[in-house]
C-alpha positions as CSV (number, residue, x, y, z in Angstrom):
1,M,-6.0,-1.9,-6.8
2,Q,-6.7,3.7,-14.0
3,A,-3.1,4.1,-14.5
4,S,-2.3,4.1,-10.8
5,M,-4.3,3.3,-7.8
6,P,-6.4,6.4,-7.6
7,Q,-6.9,7.0,-11.3
8,Q,-10.4,6.7,-12.6
9,V,-11.3,5.3,-16.0
10,S,-14.1,7.3,-17.5
11,L,-15.8,7.2,-20.9
12,P,-16.3,10.3,-23.0
13,A,-19.9,11.6,-22.6
14,P,-21.9,11.6,-25.8
15,S,-22.1,14.9,-27.5
16,V,-25.3,16.9,-27.0
17,R,-25.1,18.0,-30.7
18,A,-25.5,14.4,-32.0
19,S,-28.1,14.2,-34.6
20,A,-31.3,12.3,-34.0
21,D,-30.4,9.6,-36.4
22,A,-26.9,9.1,-35.0
23,T,-26.1,5.6,-33.7
24,P,-23.4,5.9,-31.1
25,A,-24.6,2.9,-29.1
26,P,-22.2,0.3,-30.6
27,V,-19.2,2.6,-29.9
28,T,-20.4,3.1,-26.3
29,K,-20.9,-0.6,-25.9
30,V,-17.4,-1.4,-27.0
31,A,-15.9,1.2,-24.8
32,S,-17.9,0.1,-21.9
33,A,-16.9,-3.5,-22.4
34,R,-13.3,-2.5,-22.3
35,V,-13.7,-0.9,-18.9
36,D,-15.9,-3.7,-17.6
37,W,-13.4,-6.4,-18.1
38,V,-10.6,-4.3,-16.8
39,D,-12.5,-3.5,-13.6
40,L,-13.5,-7.2,-13.5
41,A,-9.8,-8.2,-13.8
42,K,-8.9,-5.9,-10.9
43,G,-11.7,-7.3,-8.8
44,L,-10.7,-10.8,-9.6
45,T,-7.0,-10.3,-8.9
46,I,-7.5,-8.5,-5.6
47,T,-9.8,-11.3,-4.5
48,L,-7.1,-13.8,-5.4
49,V,-4.6,-11.7,-3.4
50,V,-6.9,-11.9,-0.4
51,L,-7.2,-15.7,-0.9
52,L,-3.4,-15.9,-1.0
53,H,-3.0,-14.1,2.4
54,A,-6.0,-15.9,4.0
55,V,-4.5,-19.3,3.0
56,G,-1.2,-18.4,4.5
57,M,-2.6,-17.7,7.9
58,L,-5.1,-20.5,7.9
59,V,-2.4,-23.1,7.0
60,R,-0.1,-21.7,9.7
61,K,-2.9,-22.1,12.2
62,D,-3.8,-25.7,11.0
63,L,-7.3,-24.5,10.0
64,T,-7.1,-25.6,6.3
65,P,-5.4,-28.3,4.3
66,E,-2.0,-27.7,2.7
67,F,-3.4,-28.3,-0.8
68,W,-4.6,-24.7,-0.8
69,R,-0.9,-23.6,-1.0
70,D,-0.7,-25.5,-4.3
71,I,-3.8,-23.8,-5.6
72,N,-2.2,-20.4,-4.7
73,A,1.0,-21.4,-6.4
74,F,-0.9,-22.3,-9.5
75,L,-2.7,-19.0,-9.6
76,Q,0.4,-16.8,-8.8
77,P,1.7,-16.5,-12.4
78,I,-1.8,-15.5,-13.5
79,R,-2.7,-13.2,-10.7
80,M,0.2,-10.7,-10.5
81,P,0.8,-10.1,-14.2
82,L,-2.9,-9.5,-14.7
83,F,-2.9,-7.2,-11.6
84,F,-0.1,-5.0,-13.0
85,A,-1.3,-5.1,-16.6
86,A,-4.8,-3.9,-15.5
87,S,-3.1,-1.1,-13.7
88,G,-1.1,-0.1,-16.8
89,L,-3.8,-0.2,-19.4
90,F,-4.9,3.3,-18.8
91,A,-1.6,4.8,-17.7
92,Q,-0.9,6.7,-20.9
93,G,-2.5,10.0,-19.6
94,M,-0.4,9.8,-16.4
95,I,2.9,9.3,-18.3
96,A,2.0,12.2,-20.6
97,M,1.7,14.6,-17.6
98,T,4.5,17.0,-16.8
99,W,6.8,15.7,-14.1
100,Q,5.5,18.2,-11.6
101,R,1.9,17.2,-12.1
102,M,2.5,13.5,-12.2
103,L,4.6,13.5,-9.0
104,R,2.1,15.7,-7.2
105,S,-1.2,14.1,-8.3
106,R,-0.2,10.4,-8.7
107,V,3.2,9.5,-7.1
108,A,2.8,11.6,-4.0
109,H,-0.7,10.1,-3.5
110,L,0.6,6.5,-3.7
111,F,3.6,7.1,-1.4
112,Y,1.2,8.9,1.0
113,L,-1.1,5.9,1.1
114,Y,1.8,3.5,1.5
115,M,3.2,5.4,4.5
116,V,-0.2,5.9,6.1
117,W,-1.0,2.3,6.1
118,L,2.5,1.3,7.1
119,L,1.8,3.3,10.2
120,V,-1.6,1.7,10.6
121,F,-0.1,-1.7,10.3
122,F,2.4,-0.8,13.0
123,A,-0.4,0.5,15.4
124,V,-2.9,-2.3,14.8
125,H,-0.4,-5.2,15.0
126,N,0.6,-3.9,18.4
127,V,-2.9,-4.4,19.7
128,L,-4.0,-7.5,17.9
129,P,-4.0,-10.8,19.9
130,A,-0.7,-12.6,19.9
131,E,-2.1,-15.6,18.0
132,V,-2.6,-13.5,14.9
133,R,-0.2,-10.6,15.3
134,H,2.5,-10.1,12.7
135,G,5.6,-9.5,14.8
136,G,7.5,-7.7,12.0
137,Y,4.7,-5.2,11.4
138,A,4.6,-4.5,15.2
139,K,8.2,-3.1,15.2
140,F,8.7,0.6,14.4
141,E,11.9,-0.3,12.7
142,A,9.7,-2.0,10.0
143,V,8.2,1.5,9.3
144,I,11.6,3.0,8.9
145,R,12.9,0.2,6.8
146,G,9.7,0.1,4.8
147,T,10.5,3.5,3.3
148,Y,13.2,1.9,1.1
149,L,12.6,-1.9,1.4
150,P,8.9,-2.6,0.8
151,S,8.5,-5.9,2.6
152,S,4.9,-5.8,3.8
153,A,1.6,-6.6,2.0
154,L,1.5,-3.0,0.9
155,W,4.4,-3.4,-1.6
156,F,2.0,-3.2,-4.6
157,I,1.2,0.5,-3.8
158,Y,4.9,1.2,-3.5
159,G,5.4,-0.6,-6.8
160,L,2.8,1.4,-8.7
161,A,4.6,4.6,-7.7
162,V,8.0,3.3,-8.8
163,F,6.5,2.0,-12.1
164,A,5.1,5.5,-12.8
165,I,8.5,7.1,-12.2
166,V,10.5,4.5,-14.2
167,A,8.0,4.4,-17.1
168,K,8.2,8.2,-17.5
169,L,12.0,8.2,-17.1
170,I,12.4,5.8,-20.0
171,S,9.4,7.1,-22.1
172,R,11.6,8.9,-24.6
173,L,13.6,5.7,-25.4
174,P,12.6,3.5,-28.3
175,V,9.9,1.1,-27.2
176,S,12.2,-1.9,-28.1
177,V,14.8,-0.6,-25.7
178,Q,12.2,-0.1,-23.0
179,F,11.0,-3.6,-23.3
180,G,14.5,-4.9,-23.5
181,L,15.3,-3.2,-20.1
182,A,12.0,-4.5,-18.6
183,V,12.7,-8.1,-19.8
184,A,16.3,-8.0,-18.5
185,L,15.0,-6.9,-15.1
186,S,12.4,-9.7,-15.0
187,V,15.0,-12.3,-16.1
188,A,17.4,-11.1,-13.4
189,A,14.8,-11.2,-10.7
190,Y,13.5,-14.6,-11.7
191,G,17.1,-16.0,-12.0
192,R,20.0,-16.0,-9.7
193,Y,21.7,-12.8,-11.0
194,G,22.2,-9.4,-9.5
195,F,21.2,-8.2,-6.1
196,F,17.5,-8.8,-6.0
197,A,17.9,-11.6,-3.5
198,D,19.3,-9.1,-1.0
199,L,16.5,-6.5,-1.6
200,G,13.6,-8.6,-0.4
201,F,10.5,-9.8,-2.2
202,G,9.0,-6.3,-2.8
203,W,11.8,-5.0,-5.1
204,R,12.2,-8.5,-6.6
205,N,8.5,-8.6,-7.5
206,M,8.6,-5.1,-8.9
207,A,11.5,-6.2,-11.2
208,M,9.6,-9.4,-12.2
209,Y,6.3,-7.7,-13.1
210,F,7.3,-4.2,-14.5
211,V,7.3,-5.7,-18.0
212,Y,3.5,-6.3,-17.8
213,F,2.8,-2.8,-16.7
214,L,4.9,-1.5,-19.6
215,L,3.2,-4.0,-22.0
216,A,-0.3,-2.7,-21.1
217,L,1.0,0.9,-21.3
218,H,2.3,0.6,-24.8
219,V,0.1,-2.0,-26.5
220,K,-3.2,-1.3,-24.9
221,E,-5.2,-1.7,-28.1
222,L,-3.5,-5.1,-28.7
223,V,-4.5,-6.3,-25.3
224,I,-8.1,-5.0,-25.8
225,A,-8.2,-6.7,-29.2
226,F,-6.9,-10.0,-27.7
227,S,-9.6,-9.8,-25.0
228,R,-12.3,-9.7,-27.7
229,L,-11.2,-13.1,-28.8
230,S,-12.4,-14.7,-25.6
231,N,-14.9,-17.5,-25.6
232,G,-15.3,-20.8,-23.8
233,W,-13.2,-22.8,-26.2
234,R,-10.4,-20.3,-26.3
235,V,-10.3,-20.1,-22.5
236,L,-10.0,-23.9,-22.4
237,A,-7.2,-23.7,-25.0
238,A,-5.5,-21.1,-22.9
239,V,-5.8,-23.3,-19.8
240,G,-4.1,-26.1,-21.7
241,A,-1.3,-23.8,-22.9
242,Y,-0.8,-22.6,-19.3
243,L,-0.6,-26.1,-17.9
244,A,1.9,-27.0,-20.7
245,V,4.3,-24.4,-19.4
246,Y,3.4,-24.3,-15.7
247,L,3.8,-28.0,-14.9
248,P,7.3,-28.6,-16.3
249,I,8.7,-25.2,-15.5
250,V,7.2,-24.4,-12.1
251,K,5.5,-27.4,-10.6
252,F,8.1,-30.1,-11.4
253,S,11.1,-28.0,-12.2
254,V,12.1,-30.1,-15.2
255,F,14.3,-27.3,-16.4
256,E,17.0,-25.8,-14.3
257,M,16.5,-22.3,-15.7
258,R,14.3,-20.3,-13.3
259,E,14.3,-17.5,-15.9
260,L,11.8,-19.6,-17.9
261,R,9.2,-18.5,-15.4
262,L,8.9,-15.3,-17.4
263,L,7.3,-17.5,-20.1
264,V,4.9,-18.9,-17.5
265,T,3.8,-15.5,-16.3
266,T,3.3,-14.3,-19.9
267,V,1.1,-17.2,-20.8
268,G,-0.6,-16.7,-17.4
269,L,-1.4,-13.1,-18.4
270,G,-3.0,-14.2,-21.6
271,L,-5.1,-16.7,-19.7
272,G,-6.1,-14.1,-17.2
273,V,-7.2,-11.6,-19.8
274,L,-9.3,-14.2,-21.6
275,V,-11.0,-15.4,-18.4
276,A,-11.8,-11.8,-17.3
277,A,-13.3,-11.0,-20.7
278,W,-15.2,-14.3,-20.7
279,L,-16.7,-13.6,-17.3
280,A,-17.9,-10.1,-18.3
281,G,-21.7,-10.0,-18.0
282,T,-22.0,-13.1,-15.8
283,F,-23.1,-13.0,-12.2
284,A,-19.6,-13.8,-11.0
285,G,-18.2,-11.2,-13.4
286,R,-20.5,-8.5,-12.1
287,A,-19.5,-9.3,-8.6
288,F,-15.8,-9.1,-9.4
289,Q,-16.4,-5.9,-11.4
290,S,-18.1,-4.3,-8.4
291,V,-15.1,-5.1,-6.2
292,G,-12.8,-3.9,-9.0
293,T,-14.1,-0.4,-8.7
294,R,-13.2,-0.3,-5.0
295,T,-10.0,-2.3,-4.7
296,L,-8.0,0.1,-2.5
297,P,-9.8,-0.5,0.8
298,V,-9.7,-4.3,0.2
299,Y,-6.0,-4.1,-0.5
300,V,-4.9,-2.0,2.4
301,M,-7.2,-3.6,5.0
302,M,-7.1,-7.3,4.0
303,D,-4.2,-8.3,6.3
304,I,-5.7,-6.7,9.4
305,L,-9.2,-8.2,8.7
306,I,-7.8,-11.7,7.9
307,A,-6.0,-11.6,11.3
308,I,-9.3,-10.6,13.0
309,V,-11.4,-13.2,11.2
310,V,-8.9,-16.0,11.9
311,Y,-8.7,-15.0,15.5
312,V,-12.5,-15.4,15.8
313,L,-12.3,-18.8,14.1
314,L,-9.6,-19.9,16.6
315,Q,-12.1,-19.2,19.4
316,V,-14.6,-21.7,18.0
317,P,-12.6,-25.0,17.5
318,A,-15.8,-27.0,17.6
319,F,-16.9,-25.3,14.4
320,T,-13.5,-25.4,12.5
321,A,-13.1,-29.1,13.4
322,L,-16.3,-30.1,11.6
323,P,-15.8,-32.4,8.6
324,G,-15.2,-30.4,5.4
325,V,-15.1,-27.0,7.1
326,G,-11.4,-26.6,6.7
327,A,-11.5,-27.3,3.0
328,V,-13.8,-24.4,2.3
329,L,-12.5,-22.0,5.0
330,P,-10.2,-20.1,2.6
331,I,-13.1,-19.2,0.3
332,A,-15.3,-18.2,3.3
333,V,-12.6,-16.1,4.8
334,T,-11.8,-14.4,1.5
335,V,-15.5,-13.5,0.9
336,A,-15.9,-12.2,4.5
337,V,-12.7,-10.1,4.3
338,V,-13.7,-8.5,1.0
339,L,-17.2,-7.6,2.3
340,L,-15.8,-6.4,5.6
341,A,-13.3,-4.2,3.9
342,L,-15.9,-2.6,1.7
343,S,-18.2,-2.0,4.6
344,A,-15.4,-0.6,6.8
345,H,-14.5,1.8,3.9
346,R,-18.0,3.1,3.8
347,V,-18.1,3.6,7.6
348,L,-14.7,5.3,7.7
349,T,-15.5,7.7,4.8
350,A,-18.8,8.5,6.4
351,A,-16.9,9.3,9.5
352,R,-14.8,11.8,7.5
353,M,-11.7,9.7,7.6
354,D,-11.1,10.0,3.9
355,F,-7.4,10.8,4.7
356,L,-6.9,7.0,5.1
357,F,-7.7,6.5,1.4
358,E,-6.7,9.7,-0.3
359,L,-4.1,12.4,-0.1
360,H,-6.0,15.7,0.3
361,P,-7.1,17.0,-3.2
362,R,-5.6,20.4,-2.5
363,V,-2.2,18.8,-1.8
364,R,-2.5,16.6,-4.9
365,G,-3.6,19.6,-7.0
366,V,-6.8,17.9,-8.2
367,Q,-10.5,18.7,-7.9
368,S,-12.2,17.2,-4.9
369,A,-14.7,14.5,-5.9
370,K,-16.2,11.5,-4.2
371,K,-15.0,8.5,-6.2
372,P,-14.6,4.8,-5.6
373,A,-11.3,3.9,-3.9
374,R,-9.4,2.0,-6.5
375,A,-6.1,0.1,-6.5
């Protein structure tokens, strides 16, 4: 959606001095597998985020059944922890930077992207047809308010910048204290304590999920080792464990303590890691992995493209009314939006509109290079 959105994950090149009988292949394979499933996880989660937003609009327009909301609710405790954990797995280098370098090359880049697309949202939603326009995005006050209250679909970009700053601020504290603070934030955001209810879903979500960014940052090797345990039976066991906590705590609210949802998202993260590792090398896995190397354009353009695709669907009621079409529309719209976003990204960058996806390298203080746009 790589420690932060623009960061690239690269493997060390093999030494040219290696002897002829050296056998570096197993090491390269392991390292590659690590990157593969992480990119796969990013592609999987951004696709599920598109599905979430597509279902929201399709249900509001009576184009798809309500049960899709239940599917999204089931996926929520898996999707977001995995999204942030994948972003934190390779953040060690960023946190080790000097403050000046990190703020210039990473944080400024993220806030720049956030503000650029906040303005794009404002402009586009003022020209979209009324049927699919987001009234809030179309108000300039939303741009002003968005600088301190991230309440649009772009909150994840804002969150990564905040996570980078906070993680570096507390990096000299004992790891136990860091996790204690992160868990306390998550419990407060899930529960009914503090002021998160007044700050909107953006800050509340950041408080909920910072613990998973921090977890991946500090115990990267443990997460990688856990992913290597993945197989069909363990994925099934993880699904069973997830159902055992999701159903009573979230679905049926057997317990009055909302704070227990932290347990659900933690089990959901474990399931997500195992599924991503299990899919590595499969056809679906390669498709998600390909998307995972270019998540940024999908993330920033998905809401606009969903609105356009749904508007087109509203113009052909004879098609959407066909038996069974509504049940599969969320999947079709999700696939269409991902492909359209990647295609639009290629067109825009070919038209030298890279400024939509990257703060100028000279401003960032980094070398200019054509790299996949990643979230």
